[in-house]
C-alpha positions as CSV (number, residue, x, y, z in Angstrom):
1,X,36.3,13.7,-1.6
2,X,32.7,13.7,-3.0
3,X,31.4,16.4,-5.2
4,X,29.3,19.1,-3.6
5,X,27.2,20.1,-6.6
6,X,25.5,17.9,-9.2
7,X,23.6,18.7,-12.4
8,X,21.3,15.8,-13.1
9,X,18.2,14.9,-15.0
10,X,15.3,13.4,-13.0
11,X,13.0,11.3,-15.1
12,X,9.7,10.1,-13.8
13,X,6.6,8.3,-15.1
14,X,3.8,7.7,-12.7
15,X,0.9,5.3,-12.7
16,X,-1.6,8.0,-13.7
17,X,0.0,7.9,-17.2
18,X,0.0,11.7,-17.6
19,X,3.4,11.4,-19.4
20,X,7.1,11.4,-18.7
21,X,8.3,14.2,-16.4
22,X,11.9,15.4,-17.1
23,X,13.6,17.9,-14.8
24,X,17.1,19.4,-15.0
25,X,18.0,19.8,-11.3
26,X,21.0,21.2,-9.5
27,X,21.6,19.5,-6.2
28,X,24.0,21.0,-3.7
29,X,25.4,19.5,-0.5
30,X,26.8,21.9,2.1
31,X,25.7,21.2,5.6
32,X,22.3,20.2,4.2
33,X,21.0,19.4,0.7
34,X,19.5,22.1,-1.4
35,X,18.0,22.1,-4.9
36,X,17.1,24.2,-7.9
37,X,14.8,23.0,-10.7
38,X,16.4,24.7,-13.7
39,X,14.0,23.6,-16.4
40,X,11.4,20.9,-16.6
41,X,8.7,19.6,-18.9
42,X,6.1,16.8,-19.1
43,X,6.1,14.8,-22.4
44,X,2.5,13.5,-22.7
45,X,2.2,9.9,-23.8
46,X,0.9,9.4,-27.3
47,X,-2.2,7.3,-27.6
48,X,-0.3,4.1,-28.7
49,X,2.0,4.3,-25.6
50,X,-1.0,5.0,-23.3
51,X,-2.6,1.8,-24.6
52,X,0.5,-0.3,-24.3
53,X,1.2,0.8,-20.7
54,X,-2.4,0.2,-19.7
55,X,-2.4,-3.3,-21.2
56,X,1.1,-4.3,-20.2
57,X,0.0,-5.7,-16.8
58,X,-1.4,-8.8,-18.7
59,X,1.6,-9.3,-21.1
60,X,3.4,-12.6,-21.3
61,X,7.1,-12.7,-20.6
62,X,8.3,-12.4,-24.2
63,X,6.0,-9.5,-24.9
64,X,7.1,-7.8,-21.7
65,X,10.7,-8.1,-22.7
66,X,9.9,-6.5,-26.1
67,X,8.0,-3.7,-24.3
68,X,10.9,-3.1,-21.9
69,X,13.3,-2.6,-24.8
70,X,11.0,-0.4,-26.9
71,X,10.2,1.7,-23.8
72,X,13.9,2.3,-23.2
73,X,14.2,3.4,-26.9
74,X,11.3,5.8,-26.4
75,X,12.8,7.2,-23.2
76,X,16.2,7.7,-24.9
77,X,14.5,9.6,-27.8
78,X,12.5,12.0,-25.6
79,X,15.4,12.6,-23.2
80,X,17.8,13.3,-26.1
81,X,15.3,15.8,-27.6
82,X,14.9,17.5,-24.2
83,X,18.7,17.8,-23.9
84,X,19.0,19.2,-27.5
85,X,16.1,21.6,-27.2
86,X,17.5,23.1,-24.0
87,X,21.2,22.9,-25.2
88,X,22.1,21.2,-21.9
89,X,25.8,20.5,-21.1
90,X,27.7,19.1,-18.2
91,X,25.0,16.7,-17.0
92,X,26.5,14.4,-14.3
93,X,23.8,11.7,-14.6
94,X,20.3,10.8,-15.8
95,X,18.3,9.4,-12.9
96,X,15.3,7.5,-14.2
97,X,12.5,5.8,-12.4
98,X,11.2,3.9,-15.4
99,X,7.5,3.0,-15.6
100,X,6.0,0.6,-13.1
101,X,4.1,-2.3,-14.8
102,X,3.8,-4.7,-11.9
103,X,4.3,-4.1,-8.3
104,X,3.7,-7.2,-6.1
105,X,6.2,-6.8,-3.2
106,X,4.4,-9.4,-1.1
107,X,5.3,-11.9,-3.8
108,X,8.8,-10.5,-3.9
109,X,8.4,-8.9,-7.3
110,X,8.4,-5.4,-8.8
111,X,9.0,-4.3,-12.4
112,X,9.8,-0.9,-13.8
113,X,10.5,-1.0,-17.6
114,X,13.0,1.1,-19.4
115,X,15.8,0.5,-16.9
116,X,18.4,-0.9,-19.4
117,X,22.0,-0.3,-20.4
118,X,20.6,0.8,-23.8
119,X,19.5,4.1,-22.1
120,X,23.1,5.0,-21.0
121,X,24.5,4.0,-24.4
122,X,22.0,6.1,-26.4
123,X,22.2,9.1,-24.1
124,X,26.0,8.9,-23.8
125,X,25.4,9.7,-20.1
126,X,25.7,7.8,-16.8
127,X,22.3,6.5,-15.9
128,X,21.1,5.6,-12.5
129,X,17.8,3.6,-12.4
130,X,15.9,0.6,-11.1
131,X,15.5,1.9,-7.6
132,X,12.8,-0.4,-6.3
133,X,14.1,-4.0,-7.0
134,X,16.8,-4.2,-4.3
135,X,14.4,-3.0,-1.6
136,X,11.9,-5.8,-2.5
137,X,14.8,-8.3,-2.3
138,X,15.5,-7.0,1.2
139,X,11.9,-7.8,2.2
140,X,10.6,-4.2,1.7
141,X,7.6,-2.9,-0.2
142,X,9.8,-1.2,-2.8
143,X,7.8,1.9,-2.0
144,X,7.5,4.7,-1.1
145,X,10.9,6.0,-2.2
146,X,10.2,9.7,-2.1
147,X,10.4,10.1,1.8
148,X,14.2,10.3,1.7
149,X,13.7,13.4,-0.4
150,X,11.1,14.7,2.0
151,X,13.6,14.3,4.9
152,X,16.5,15.9,3.1
153,X,14.8,18.6,1.1
154,X,11.5,19.5,2.8
155,X,12.1,19.0,6.5
156,X,10.4,22.3,7.4
157,X,7.0,20.6,6.8
158,X,5.3,18.3,9.3
159,X,3.9,16.2,6.4
160,X,4.6,15.7,2.8
161,X,1.5,14.6,0.9
162,X,1.7,13.5,-2.7
163,X,-1.5,13.2,-4.8
164,X,-0.5,11.3,-7.9
165,X,-1.8,8.0,-9.2
166,X,-1.9,7.1,-5.5
167,X,-1.9,9.3,-2.4
168,X,1.0,8.8,-0.1
169,X,2.2,10.7,3.0
170,X,5.4,11.0,5.0
171,X,6.4,12.5,8.3
172,X,9.2,12.5,10.8
173,X,8.4,11.0,14.2
174,X,11.2,10.9,16.9
175,X,13.9,11.1,14.1
176,X,12.4,8.2,12.2
177,X,10.8,8.8,8.8
178,X,7.4,7.2,8.5
179,X,5.5,6.9,5.2
180,X,2.9,4.9,3.3
181,X,0.4,4.8,0.5
182,X,-3.0,6.0,1.6
183,X,-5.4,5.2,-1.3
184,X,-5.7,5.4,-5.1
185,X,-6.4,8.9,-6.5
186,X,-5.7,9.7,-10.1
187,X,-5.5,6.1,-11.2
188,X,-9.2,5.8,-10.6
189,X,-10.4,9.4,-11.1
190,X,-8.7,9.6,-14.5
191,X,-10.0,6.2,-15.5
192,X,-13.6,7.5,-15.2
193,X,-12.7,10.9,-16.6
194,X,-11.4,9.1,-19.7
195,X,-14.7,7.3,-20.1
196,X,-16.2,10.8,-20.4
197,X,-13.6,11.7,-23.1
198,X,-11.6,13.9,-20.7
199,X,-8.0,13.5,-19.5
200,X,-9.0,14.2,-15.9
201,X,-11.7,15.9,-13.8
202,X,-10.5,19.5,-14.3
203,X,-10.4,21.2,-10.9
204,X,-12.9,18.6,-9.6
205,X,-15.8,20.2,-11.5
206,X,-17.5,16.9,-12.2
207,X,-17.1,15.8,-8.6
208,X,-18.4,19.1,-7.2
209,X,-21.5,19.1,-9.3
210,X,-22.8,15.5,-8.7
211,X,-24.0,13.5,-5.7
212,X,-22.0,11.1,-3.6
213,X,-23.4,7.6,-3.4
214,X,-23.3,6.9,0.3
215,X,-23.6,3.1,0.0
216,X,-20.6,2.9,-2.4
217,X,-18.7,5.3,-0.2
218,X,-19.2,3.2,2.8
219,X,-18.2,0.0,1.0
220,X,-15.0,1.6,-0.2
221,X,-14.1,3.0,3.2
222,X,-14.6,-0.5,4.7
223,X,-11.8,-2.1,2.7
224,X,-9.3,-3.9,4.9
225,X,-6.3,-2.1,3.4
226,X,-7.2,1.0,5.3
227,X,-6.9,-0.7,8.6
228,X,-3.5,-2.1,8.0
229,X,-0.6,-0.5,9.8
230,X,2.4,0.9,7.8
231,X,4.6,0.1,6.0
232,X,2.1,-0.6,3.2
233,X,2.0,0.2,-0.5
234,X,-0.5,0.0,-3.4
235,X,-0.2,-1.0,-7.0
236,X,-2.5,-1.0,-10.1
237,X,-3.2,-4.7,-9.4
238,X,-5.2,-3.7,-6.3
239,X,-7.1,-1.1,-8.2
240,X,-8.0,-3.5,-11.0
241,X,-8.8,-6.4,-8.8
242,X,-10.5,-4.6,-5.8
243,X,-11.5,-1.0,-6.4
244,X,-12.9,-1.0,-9.9
245,X,-15.0,-4.2,-9.5
246,X,-16.6,-2.6,-6.4
247,X,-17.4,0.7,-8.2
248,X,-18.6,-1.1,-11.3
249,X,-21.1,-3.2,-9.3
250,X,-23.1,0.0,-8.8
251,X,-25.5,1.0,-11.5
252,X,-24.8,4.8,-11.2
253,X,-23.6,7.4,-13.6
254,X,-19.9,7.9,-14.3
255,X,-20.2,11.4,-12.8
256,X,-21.5,10.0,-9.6
257,X,-18.7,7.5,-9.5
258,X,-16.2,10.3,-9.8
259,X,-17.9,12.3,-7.1
260,X,-18.0,9.4,-4.8
261,X,-14.4,8.3,-5.3
262,X,-13.2,11.9,-4.8
263,X,-15.0,12.0,-1.5
264,X,-13.5,8.6,-0.6
265,X,-10.0,9.9,-1.3
266,X,-10.7,13.0,0.8
267,X,-12.0,11.0,3.7
268,X,-9.1,8.5,3.7
269,X,-6.4,11.2,3.3
270,X,-8.0,13.3,6.0
271,X,-8.2,10.3,8.4
272,X,-4.5,9.5,7.7
273,X,-3.4,13.1,8.5
274,X,-5.4,13.1,11.7
275,X,-4.3,9.7,12.8
276,X,-0.6,10.6,12.5
277,X,-0.8,13.9,14.3
278,X,1.9,14.3,16.9
279,X,0.5,17.4,18.6
280,X,-2.7,19.1,19.2
281,X,-1.7,22.0,17.1
282,X,-2.5,22.4,13.4
283,X,0.4,20.9,11.4
284,X,1.8,22.0,8.0
285,X,1.3,19.8,5.0
286,X,3.2,20.2,1.7
287,X,0.9,19.0,-1.1
288,X,2.3,18.1,-4.5
289,X,1.4,15.8,-7.4
290,X,-1.3,16.3,-10.1
291,X,-4.1,16.0,-7.6
292,X,-3.0,19.3,-6.0
293,X,-4.6,21.1,-9.0
294,X,-8.0,19.5,-8.1
295,X,-9.4,22.3,-6.1
296,X,-12.5,20.3,-5.0
297,X,-10.4,17.4,-3.7
298,X,-8.2,19.9,-1.8
299,X,-11.2,21.5,-0.3
300,X,-12.7,18.2,0.8
301,X,-9.4,17.0,2.3
302,X,-9.2,20.2,4.3
303,X,-12.8,19.6,5.5
304,X,-11.7,16.2,6.8
305,X,-8.5,17.1,8.6
306,X,-7.1,19.6,11.1
307,X,-3.9,20.3,9.3
308,X,-3.0,23.3,7.1
309,X,-2.5,22.3,3.4
310,X,0.3,24.3,1.6
311,X,0.3,24.3,-2.2
312,X,3.8,25.4,-3.6
313,X,4.4,26.8,-7.0
314,X,3.3,24.8,-10.0
315,X,6.8,23.7,-10.9
316,X,7.3,21.9,-7.5
317,X,3.8,20.5,-7.6
318,X,4.5,19.0,-11.0
319,X,8.1,17.9,-10.7
320,X,8.7,17.0,-7.1
321,X,8.9,13.3,-7.9
322,X,11.4,13.9,-10.7
323,X,13.4,16.1,-8.4
324,X,13.5,13.4,-5.7
325,X,14.5,10.7,-8.1
326,X,17.3,13.0,-9.2
327,X,18.3,13.1,-5.6
328,X,18.0,9.3,-5.2
329,X,20.4,8.9,-8.2
330,X,23.0,11.3,-6.7
331,X,22.8,9.5,-3.4
332,X,23.4,6.2,-5.2
333,X,26.4,7.6,-7.0
334,X,27.7,8.8,-3.6
335,X,26.9,5.3,-2.2
336,X,24.8,6.9,0.5
337,X,21.5,5.7,1.9
338,X,18.6,6.5,-0.5
339,X,15.9,4.1,0.7
340,X,14.6,4.1,4.3
341,X,13.7,0.7,5.9
342,X,11.3,2.6,8.3
343,X,9.0,3.4,5.3
344,X,9.5,0.3,3.1
345,X,9.8,-2.4,5.7
346,X,13.1,-3.7,4.3
347,X,15.6,-5.4,6.6
348,X,17.9,-2.4,6.5
349,X,18.4,1.1,5.1
350,X,20.3,0.9,1.9
351,X,21.7,2.6,-1.2
352,X,19.6,1.3,-4.1
353,X,19.7,1.6,-7.9
354,X,21.7,0.3,-10.8
355,X,24.4,2.5,-12.4
356,X,25.0,2.1,-16.1
357,X,27.9,3.9,-17.8
358,X,27.8,4.8,-21.5
């Protein structure tokens, strides 16, 4: 008989490069799944790791292999420090997403580094990782993976909206979970904030105080990706090859670029929420991810949609993805479905992830 309660670490690194989220989570299965985030933190990337991860997309195979190993070493060090600092015992598993370097599902390829046996050996813990690869082999996008958590943990909301490196949304329609990436968010906004010497546009202050370039906004909104039907997902490649060249073709200030792209995000997110409405009533949207702290972005999304946006406590905003990857790992241990073909486009629902024992 399967266990009913699990104490696990969820470990997540997103494309916005804010750092590594680590959350100690208790997951309990009675009739339904419930959770408690016991303690959590974000370990910011030092400058050298930020640089490596930004540049890695252009690495050759040998350099990528070296980076993969060194990143596993780095993860093991910070996870062990987290365990020691919080004197954690009785951990059933460490469920780690790794860090996405390349995501090209249409070419049958996705790579998350740090998902190696080394991690389990150094932590002396069972590690569940590499959740995306199997889905791509099954013809899926390898993303989004969070919707299984939305279904099992947050079913009281009509939509779950994540504002991270990319915006993605999920909802239940006729007992089928639908989800997809909407547009880039912090991958682009943070890029331009970094140019100004800032980690991010704090609460959208820059965007709120500068004009939107209508011509650039219209060109961004006209991109063909936004007309594609789900399932669909985005990666840094698309940002680097499509979004940034368009923005850079305009001779406008960095502040104006931030203001314009913020408005672009708000319009695309608002349109997606309105397009997927299943009733004429205002629907409830759970908003998480770093972008939830961008008050100006939230205001602009609200202006472009008819739904009601709900911001939970800071802990859930910050660590929802780490929580859900903890759940994905537990489901994998139980050999239960943790990836939904309805959202990834894979040939079947499946239980994905590699289990490494120490």
